[in-house]
C-alpha positions as a printed Julia matrix, in Angstrom:
85×3 Matrix{Float64}:
   0.17  -0.26   -0.01
   2.71   2.11    0.47
   4.8    1.15   -3.09
   5.58   4.17   -4.97
   5.82   4.78   -8.67
   9.53   4.84   -9.48
   9.18   7.94  -11.74
   6.28   9.82   -9.4
   7.07   8.77   -6.14
   3.65   8.44   -6.0
   1.67   6.17   -3.32
  -2.04   4.72   -4.04
  -3.19   7.46   -1.45
  -1.76  10.05   -3.75
  -3.72   8.49   -6.44
  -6.67   7.72   -4.92
  -6.98  11.34   -3.31
  -6.09  12.98   -7.15
  -9.28  10.6    -8.23
 -11.17  13.29   -6.1
 -14.53  12.81   -4.21
 -16.24  11.15   -7.04
 -16.84   7.25   -7.37
 -15.19   4.74   -5.09
 -12.38   7.39   -3.96
 -13.17   8.23   -0.58
 -13.6    4.86    0.13
 -10.57   3.5    -1.12
  -8.99   6.63    0.94
 -10.67   5.28    3.82
  -9.05   1.99    3.29
  -6.18   2.6     2.4
  -6.05   4.91    5.66
  -7.0    1.71    7.91
  -4.72  -0.46    6.52
  -1.8    1.66    7.57
  -0.91   3.94    4.43
   1.51   6.54    5.06
  -0.55   9.6     5.32
   2.13  12.13    5.03
   4.11  10.34    1.98
   5.21  12.88   -0.54
   5.79  12.33   -4.17
   8.96  13.31   -6.02
   7.99  17.14   -6.3
   7.02  16.96   -2.5
   3.39  17.21   -2.81
   1.65  14.73    0.24
  -1.99  13.36   -0.31
  -3.23  16.64    1.58
  -1.52  18.92   -0.62
  -3.55  17.4    -3.5
  -6.73  17.56   -1.88
  -6.27  21.14   -1.0
  -5.26  21.93   -4.82
  -8.47  20.13   -5.77
 -10.32  21.92   -3.73
  -9.42  25.12   -4.56
  -9.05  24.72   -8.37
 -13.23  23.34   -8.23
 -13.98  25.69   -5.2
 -15.46  28.5    -7.8
 -17.02  26.35  -10.76
 -18.25  23.46   -8.85
 -18.98  23.34   -5.19
 -19.82  20.21   -4.48
 -16.77  18.73   -5.44
 -14.21  21.86   -3.66
 -16.41  20.37   -0.99
 -15.95  16.5    -2.03
 -12.17  17.64   -1.32
 -12.48  19.28    1.78
 -13.79  16.32    3.43
 -10.93  14.14    1.64
  -8.56  16.93    3.32
 -10.38  16.48    6.62
 -10.31  12.88    6.7
  -6.41  12.6     6.04
  -5.91  15.62    8.87
  -7.98  13.07   11.32
  -5.71  10.09   10.39
  -2.76  12.61   10.99
  -1.7   14.14    7.9
  -0.18  17.57    9.12
  -0.33  20.92    6.74
């Protein structure tokens, strides 16, 4: 669950958060966190899953409030599991 892509440094948690709040992504995030995924792991360029969720929420805040709210909820879930800002 903490295996990293050798080129990007992304772990499954990064990919699940990047998928956003639609579909199964929130449940996948919960499962990964429950299984012990490193909530503060960073990609090769230094982005954490929390960073990814914050950027996605900001990107959608103006045009898609539902998407922004879903990304905010993912960020709250990450923080509840120990993600640091």
